[in-house]
C-alpha positions, 0 to 999 in steps of 0.5 A: 513320457511316451504317447499313443497314436491312433489313426481312425479312417485316415484319408488323404486326397490331392485334389480329387485323387485319393492317395491314402485310403481309410487307414486305421492303426493304433500305435502304443506308447513307447512302441517303435513302429516302422511304415514300410512299402515301395515308393509311392505307397503313401508311407511318407504322406501318412507320416507327414499327416501325423507330424501336421505337415500335411492336411488330413482329408478325412478321418481322426488323428488322436495323440493320447486320445485327444484329436489333433487334426487341426492342432499346429505341428509345433503343438503336437509334441513331435520331432521329425528327422528327415532324409536330408539332414537340413543342418544350418551350414554356417552354424556349429554343431552346438548352435544347430542343436541349440538354435530351436531351443534358443528361438523358443525362449529357453534359458541358456543353462537349460539349453546347454544341459539339453545339448550336452545330454543329446551329445552324450547320448549320440557320442558327438561331444567332440564335434560340437564346435565343428561346422557341418561341412567338416562332418561325415555323413553319419555324423551329420545324421547324428546331429539331425537326430540330436536336434530332435532329442533336445526338444524332448518330444513325446514322439519321434518321426524318421522319414527314411533317415538313412537313405543318403548313407553308404551301406556300412554307415546304414548298418551302424546308424540302424544300430544307433537308432535302435539303441536310442529307442531303448535309451529314451523309451519314446514312441517312434515311427520310422519310414523306409522302403528297406525291409531289412531296416524294418525287420531289424529295428521294429517292434511293429511293422506296417506294410503299405501298398497303394495307400492301404495297409496290407498287414500289421504285426511283429517282424517274425509274424509277418515273416512266418505268416504273411497275410498275402502274396504282396507281404510274403514277397516284400518281407524277407531277402532274398525274396520268396519264390513264387511258383504257378500252381493249381488244385490237381484234378481227380482228387475228391479230398482237394488236398493235391496241388500241381506245382512245376509239373509235380503233384504234391499232397497237402495235410489239409484240403485247399479252399479252391476249386479244382483247376483254379490258378494258385501261387505256391510260395517257398523262401530260398532259405527253406529250400533244403535238398534233403527235405521230404517234399520235392519238385525234382532237379532244378538247373543252376543258372547263376551262383553268388558266393557270399562267404557265409552263404551261397545264393543259387539262381535256378530254373525248375523242371518246367522252366520257372525261376526259383532261388535257393539260399544255402549256408556256407561255401558250396562248390556248385557250378552253372549247368549242374542241377540241385534238388528243389526240395523243402518241408511243406510246413515252411511253404505257403499257398496263395489264391488268385486274389493274392490272399494266403489260403 
């Protein structure tokens, strides 16, 4: 049975120094929620408070409506998978999976049943008699996840579980964890600094910065409608282009902005004073040389040929750096120019405070 988690004005201080600032968040039963943000944003600290491994300085943590601030970690119905596999090197895979259950006093038949069920889900049955040193990184991570599954928790917590794996294994394990969520239907919270993991796995993404929530939403909602410049730059790869802009003078309708030395007329008035500094945003994949609005010809500085796509690093006519992502293989060279054009409906405008306007 999946559980709900509610965070009410959660604060964490180390001494007098606050690192998490009044977090309010509701995670629904069975939801796959990803905490994402740069290093030091508080995502792992928040996860450890939910797990009961860090004391909560202020606020209330509720699981299924019951306040659990003082409840021991072992009593919260939670299993956690860490970045390090933390396997017992002298024990077989079977013993690694079974040890926690045996210590808790479960009978041998139930231990065997739970271990076999976890092994079947993770397809590690042939590995049960091996020691961890005989396993690959991906296999070790499967065993670490299996150790959580055998406990049959209400909530799974993952703290950057794939960061020790190579790129190919990361993709493979990303798929495996997503399939695991579909199979078990449990509430899962997953911490990562990798926005690609967040976008591909989450039902709900929580973007954190400096111990504060910047935005909460479904992956495509954050991609299409970022609340602020930080989220816009963090979600999406390659990252969104940000160009200096301002409300053009001499337009009483307040619909004209200046970007890269060009005047662009918007559909709606801008909620900013004339001359006020703004930031114009457009994603590299939304730059289309055939689109109606244009900043003119951008000079090509570097080209990355990826086979299925081509990444072009350019400079706008006024010298600002901008990236263009084109489909397929393009025969373009450094020193040439490319029209930096776009559909205005796919652009964003941010105020001096970083909020989207």
